[in-house]
C-alpha positions in Angstrom: 110.4 93.2 124.1 108.8 96.6 123.6 110.2 98.6 120.7 112.0 101.9 121.4 110.1 105.0 120.3 111.7 107.1 117.5 110.3 110.5 116.4 110.7 111.6 112.7 110.2 115.3 112.3 109.3 116.1 108.7 107.9 112.6 108.0 106.1 113.8 104.9 109.3 115.1 103.1 111.4 113.5 100.4 113.8 111.8 102.9 111.5 111.8 106.0 108.8 109.8 104.2 111.2 107.0 103.4 112.5 106.9 106.9 108.9 106.8 108.3 107.9 104.0 106.0 111.2 102.1 106.1 110.5 98.4 106.9 113.8 97.8 108.6 113.4 100.7 110.9 109.8 99.9 111.7 110.7 96.3 112.5 113.3 97.4 115.1 111.7 100.7 116.4 108.3 102.2 116.9 108.5 105.0 114.3 106.3 108.0 115.1 105.9 110.5 112.3 105.4 114.2 112.8 104.8 117.0 110.2 102.7 120.0 109.4 100.4 118.0 107.2 99.4 114.4 106.4 99.2 113.1 102.9 99.8 109.5 103.9 97.5 106.7 104.8 99.4 106.2 108.0 98.9 108.4 111.1 101.0 111.6 111.2 101.0 113.7 114.3 100.5 117.3 113.3 103.2 119.7 114.7 104.9 123.0 114.0 108.5 122.8 115.1 108.8 126.6 115.1 106.4 126.8 118.0 108.5 125.8 121.0 105.7 125.8 123.6 103.4 123.6 121.4 106.4 121.3 120.7 107.0 120.7 124.4 103.3 120.1 124.9 103.1 117.6 122.1 106.3 115.8 123.3 104.6 115.3 126.7 101.5 114.0 125.0 103.5 111.5 123.0 105.3 110.4 126.2 102.0 109.7 127.9 100.6 107.7 125.0 103.7 105.8 123.9 106.1 105.9 126.9 109.8 107.0 126.8 111.1 108.4 123.6 114.5 107.0 122.6 115.5 109.2 119.7 114.5 112.0 117.3 115.3 112.5 113.7 114.8 116.0 112.2 114.4 116.0 108.4 112.3 119.2 108.2 112.9 121.6 105.4 110.8 124.8 104.9 109.7 125.8 101.5 112.2 128.1 99.8 110.5 131.2 98.4 113.6 133.2 97.3 116.0 131.8 94.7 117.8 134.9 93.7 121.6 134.8 93.5 123.9 137.7 94.6 123.7 140.6 94.3 119.8 140.4 94.1 119.1 138.7 97.5 116.3 140.3 99.5 117.7 140.5 103.1 114.3 140.4 104.7 113.3 137.2 102.9 116.7 135.7 103.5 116.4 136.4 107.2 113.0 134.9 107.4 113.9 131.7 105.5 117.1 131.2 107.4 115.3 131.7 110.7 112.5 129.2 109.8 115.0 126.6 108.8 117.5 126.8 111.7 114.9 127.4 114.4 113.2 124.2 113.6 116.5 122.4 114.5 117.2 124.6 117.5 113.7 123.9 119.0 113.7 120.2 118.4 117.3 119.7 119.6 116.9 121.8 122.7 113.5 120.3 123.6 114.8 116.7 123.1 117.9 117.4 125.2 115.7 118.8 128.0 113.4 115.8 127.8 116.3 113.3 127.9 117.8 114.9 130.9 114.5 115.2 132.7 113.7 111.5 132.1 117.3 110.3 132.6 117.5 108.8 129.1 120.7 108.4 127.1 118.9 109.4 123.9 119.8 109.9 120.3 119.3 113.0 118.2 119.9 113.0 114.4 119.8 116.3 112.5 119.8 116.4 108.7 122.0 119.0 107.1 123.6 118.9 103.6 127.0 118.6 101.9 126.5 122.3 101.1 126.8 123.0 104.8 130.6 122.6 104.5 131.3 122.4 100.8 131.3 125.3 98.3 128.6 124.7 95.7 129.5 123.6 92.2 127.7 126.5 90.5 128.5 125.1 87.0 126.2 122.1 87.4 123.2 124.5 87.4 124.1 126.1 84.1 121.3 125.9 81.5 118.9 124.2 83.9 116.8 127.1 85.2 117.9 126.0 88.7 120.2 127.5 91.3 121.3 127.0 94.9 119.9 129.7 97.2 122.4 131.3 99.6 120.1 130.8 102.6 120.2 127.1 101.9 123.9 126.8 102.4 124.1 129.2 105.3 121.2 127.3 107.1 122.8 123.9 106.6 126.2 125.1 107.8 124.4 126.5 110.9 122.7 123.2 111.6 126.0 121.4 111.6 127.5 123.9 114.0 124.4 123.9 116.2 124.6 120.1 116.4 128.2 120.1 117.5 127.5 122.8 120.0 124.7 120.9 121.7 126.7 117.7 121.6 129.7 119.2 123.4 127.5 121.1 125.9 125.6 118.0 126.9 128.5 115.5 126.4 128.6 114.3 130.0 124.8 113.6 129.8 125.7 111.0 127.2 123.2 112.2 124.6 124.4 111.1 121.1 123.7 114.1 118.8 125.0 113.8 115.3 124.4 115.2 111.8 123.9 113.5 108.4 124.8 115.6 105.4 123.4 114.0 102.2 124.4 114.9 98.7 121.7 115.7 96.1 118.7 113.5 96.3 116.8 112.5 93.1 113.5 114.3 92.7 112.9 114.4 88.9 115.3 117.4 88.5 116.2 118.8 85.1 117.9 116.2 82.9 120.8 118.6 82.2 121.3 119.1 85.9 121.2 115.3 86.5 123.8 114.8 83.8 126.1 117.5 85.1 125.8 116.2 88.7 126.6 112.7 87.7 130.0 113.7 86.4 131.3 114.2 89.9 129.9 110.9 91.4 130.4 107.2 91.3 126.7 106.6 90.3 124.8 109.9 90.4 122.2 111.5 92.7 121.1 109.6 95.8 117.8 107.8 96.0 115.6 109.0 98.9 116.0 105.6 100.6 119.8 105.7 100.5 119.9 107.4 103.9 118.0 104.7 105.7 121.1 102.7 106.5 123.1 105.5 108.1 120.1 106.5 110.2 119.7 102.9 111.3 123.4 102.9 112.3 123.2 106.1 114.3 120.1 104.8 116.2 121.9 101.5 117.0 124.3 100.7 119.8 127.1 100.5 117.2 127.3 104.3 117.3 127.2 104.7 121.1 130.6 106.5 121.0 129.7 109.0 118.2 129.2 112.5 119.5 128.9 115.7 117.4 129.9 114.1 114.1 128.8 115.1 110.6 128.4 112.0 108.4 128.6 112.8 104.7 126.6 110.5 102.3 127.1 111.8 98.7 128.2 109.1 96.3 131.6 110.8 96.2 130.3 114.2 94.9 132.5 116.3 97.3 135.8 114.4 96.6 
């Protein structure tokens, strides 16, 4: 039986890379990786999700080569340039970074919905947000680390959760499963003081980048067929 095609937008990132290379997902689905660059030995389709016209064109090209697309997973995350805290936030930089982040999810979600409707596919869309999309940051864990949490990060993640719910409700009768995953912090060799502070609020500590594979597999499976517009938090208990 032919495997269903699943797109991973942001397949080169910390989480996206693990999803793209996940053995379990690759055994069950034909995983197609998309990103702005390619640093892997496997094939990555180059794409800029901020360009809606090129995104639509690329989607049609993928359809011609691989056939029907069953699902998309968006794990894109633009580079954050401004890390100032209030009251030193530059509004122009904030606006640009917010726009780049949210528009990636707007374009992929909208384009995939149009594609599913046109092809009469009951597809799946999984958008990655963050616990900080609906949870006030614990600023104390950043003390003495040289790190902080940019405001545009939390505002963007909150918007992605709302955007997902909006599209899910708008296209509910089309039976397109659109949901969000909100991970807690993912280990990426952060400052040891930060890691120690973060762990105080968890059962074990920061997530490993492959800890999200299982929930993605669930949302792609038939077991989640009645899930619409939900935000699934995976954070090792951090937000309790």
